[in-house]
N, C-alpha and C positions, 0 to 999 in steps of 0.2 A: 495254496499259493496266495500271497498277499496281492491285492489289487494294485496294478501299476498306477502310480500317481503321475498326472501330467506335468511336464516340465513347464515352468512359468515362461510366458512369451519373453523373448529376448529384448524387444524394443518397448513393449508396454505391458504392464502387469494388469490384465483385464480380470481382476477379482473384485467383486463388489463387497459391500458391507451392509449391515442393517440400516445405516445412515445413507448409503448410496445405492440406488437401484438402477437396473438397466431398463431402458425402454425397448431396445432391440438386442437380440442375440441371433446371429446366423449360425446354422449348423449344417454340416455336410459330411460326405464320406469320400474316401479315396482308395484307389488300388492302382499302383503303377509298378512296372517291372524295373524301371531305372530312372535316374534323375534327368536323363536326356529326353524322356517321353514328352511330346508336345503338350499333352494334357497336364503333366506335372508342372511344366513351365507356366501354363495358364493358371493353374491352381495357385502357384506362388504369387502371380499377379493379382489374383482375387484376394489373397491374404493381405497384400500390400494395399489394395483398395480399402479393405476393412480398417487397416491402420489409419489411412488417410481420413476416413469418415468417423473414426473412433468407435467402431462397432466391434464388439467381441465376436470371434468366430471359433466354434468348436468343430474339430475334425476327428472323426473316427477312421483310423487308417488300417486297412487290411493288406497293405503291400507286403510282398514276400522279402523285399529288399530292406536291410537295416539302413543302408545309405539313404534310401528314400525317406524312411521314418525319421532319421536323424535330421535330414534337411527340413522336413516339415516342422519338427520341434524347434528348429533354430529360426523359423520364419516369422514368428510373432503370433502364431495361432495357439490355441489350447488343444493339444493333441493327445489322443488316447489310441492305444492299439485296440483293434477290434477283438473282443473276447467272446462274443456270441457267434456260434457257428451259423453259417448261412451266407447269402449273397447280399445284394444291395438292400433288400428290404430289412434284413436282420441288422445290417449296419446302420440303416436310417433310424430304426427304433432305438438302437443303442445310443446314437448321437442325440436324438431327441431327449432321451432320459438324462444324458450327461448335461445337456444344455439347461434342462429344467432344474437340475441340482446345483447349478452354479450359485455361489453366494451373490446376492444382489438381484437374482431373478425372482420376481413376484408374480402373482396370478395374472396381472395385467400386462406383463412383459410380452412383447411379440416375439415368438420363436419363428425364425424365418429359414425355411428350407430352400436350398438351391444346389444345383450341381456345381462342383468345385470349379469347373472350367468356364462358367458363365460370369466372366470378369465384369461385364458391364452392369450386372444386376445390382451390385452393391450400392451404387449411387441412387438407384431407384428405390431401394429400401429406405435409404436416408431421406429421399424426397417425399416418399409416402408418409413417413413419420412426421415430417415438417408440415405436410398438408393437413394431417390430423390435428396438429397443434393450432394451425390456422383456422380450423373449423371447416375445411373443405370436405371432410367426411368424418363419420362418427368414430370415436375411440371405443365405442361399445361393439364394434364389429368383431365377431368371434373368429372368422376365417377370412383371409384376404387372398384372392387369386388374381395376380397381375395378368393383363391381356396385351399381347404384342400388337403394336401399331402395324397395320397390314402392309404399308409401303416398305417399312424397314424389315419386316418379317420376310417379305418376298425377295427383297434385294440383298439381304445379308445371309440368307440360308441357301443351301442347294435347292434348286427349284423342285426337285423330286420330293425333298423333305417337306417343303412348303405345302405342296398339293396333298401329300399323304397325311400330314397332321391336320390340315384344314378339313379333309374328308372325315377323319376321326373325330374332330371337334363337332362337325355337323351331326354325325351319328349319335355321339354321346349326349349332345345337347337335346336332340329330339327325344331320345329315350328318357333322359332325366326329367325333361319338362312334362312328359306324359305321366310319369310316376308321381311327380310333385303335385300335379293336378288331381290325381286320385286321392292323395293325402290331404288335399285342400290347403296346400302350403304354397306360398309365393316363391316363384323361381327367381334366382338372383339376376340382376341386370348390371351390365357393364356401363361404367361412366367414362366418357371420353368424347372429344369433339368429332373425331372421324367416325367413331362407332355409331353415334346418333343418326348419322345420315345414311347408313348402309345396313343391309340385312345380313349381318354376320352371326355366327354362333354367339350366344350370350357369354359363355365361359371358354377360356383357352385351356381346355383340359390337357392338351399335350405339350404345353410349354414346359412345365416342370416346377418352377418356383411357386411356393405358397407360404403363407404365414398364419399363425393362430395364436390366440392368447394362451399363455402358459398353463392356465387352469384347465385347458382342454387337452393336455398332452396325452392323457390316457386313451383318447380316441386313436392315437397312432401307436403308442407302445403296447397296447393290449390287442392290436389287430393280429389275428393268427392265420391269415390267409396265405397268399403266395409270397414270393420273395423277390418281386421285381417292381415294376411301376405301379402295380396294384397297391403296394404298401403306401404309396403317396395318395392315390386317387380314392380308394374305397373308404378310408376314414373321412374324406370330405363328403362323400355321399351319406355316411352315417351322421355327420354333423347336420346336413340338410334335413334328414329324416327326423332328427331330434328338434328341429325348429330353430337351430342356432342361426344367427345372422351372418350371412355370407355376402361379401362385397367383392366387386371386381372393378379395377380401374385400368384404363389404357395407359401404357408406358411406351416410351420411345426406345425400346431395347434394340441393341445392335449385337448380333452374334459376332464372335471373334473371326476376323477375316482368315486367320490361319486354319480354322476349322472348316471353312467353306472350301478350301483348296484340297482338303483330304478326300 
């Protein structure tokens, strides 16, 4: 069977050329039962935000509903049906590979993973790229892991989720720091005004979004472990062990209020 070709976005044709390269490309995965799903509506808002900030977004969709898939194709995103068997991890790897293969994506392009429902994240990718241009942090960073402002994290997430994810961050931070010390490698530090004054975990392991230079995409697409969140996290650990430069910056991310009510 011939590979399905993505339908060009309706509102903007996000296809680069050798003369035009992308600085950022967002990639994500979706699976919704119907178009009324709250997460589906948030996904469409995320795509609208990508249009607002002129950032291409690649979506690998595994939804069983043709109506959902058609709506995504009409939204302005670059949409593919999921062809690789598996769950979130398999879809993530497929989406990363599709994003890397876009015309206009070069080795230094930042491929930015985020969950489709994190609508507020798009503006932060744009701001981080602007900060890089202004020299606030290095364009040589291999992997970027955003760190949620604690006040907004606590106030815009269900409190149980806040405590659960913070506990997980402390645990992973402790284990990773010990292993990096054994390897005589420097552990990443988070930059941010609030972070500097408090003893929080250095990395926000459980947030979800991360970005990497496209030249490192094989760390993710060649990962053969599990099929859930490990597909996001373990390749970051591999990048650390290889001595790649990992950076983390505090962002004022706000979770969608609709999700907090669920």
